[in-house]
C-alpha positions as CSV (number, residue, x, y, z in Angstrom):
1,N,42.2,-92.1,-65.1
2,T,42.2,-94.1,-68.4
3,L,45.0,-96.3,-67.0
4,I,43.0,-97.1,-63.9
5,A,40.0,-98.0,-66.0
6,S,41.9,-100.4,-68.3
7,E,43.6,-102.0,-65.3
8,S,40.2,-102.7,-63.7
9,E,38.9,-104.1,-67.0
10,I,41.9,-106.5,-67.1
11,V,41.2,-107.6,-63.5
12,D,37.5,-108.1,-64.2
13,G,38.3,-110.2,-67.3
14,Y,40.7,-112.3,-65.4
15,H,38.1,-113.0,-62.7
16,I,35.5,-113.9,-65.2
17,E,37.8,-116.2,-67.1
18,Y,39.0,-117.8,-63.8
19,S,35.4,-118.4,-62.5
20,G,34.5,-119.8,-66.0
21,M,37.4,-122.3,-65.8
22,K,36.4,-123.3,-62.2
23,F,32.9,-123.9,-63.4
24,A,34.1,-126.0,-66.4
25,V,36.2,-128.2,-64.1
26,F,33.3,-128.6,-61.7
27,Y,30.9,-129.5,-64.5
28,L,33.4,-132.0,-65.9
29,V,33.8,-133.7,-62.6
30,E,30.0,-133.9,-62.1
31,Y,29.7,-135.3,-65.7
32,M,32.3,-138.0,-65.0
33,E,30.6,-139.0,-61.8
34,A,27.3,-139.3,-63.6
35,L,28.9,-141.6,-66.2
36,A,30.7,-143.7,-63.6
């Protein structure tokens, strides 16, 4: 049971980090377009 919980926490952390990266890239592109 503890193993399952820690695995799900790792997956959640990965998804949060991935969506954060995707948002950062999107924001950077929008920022570059605003400057161009």
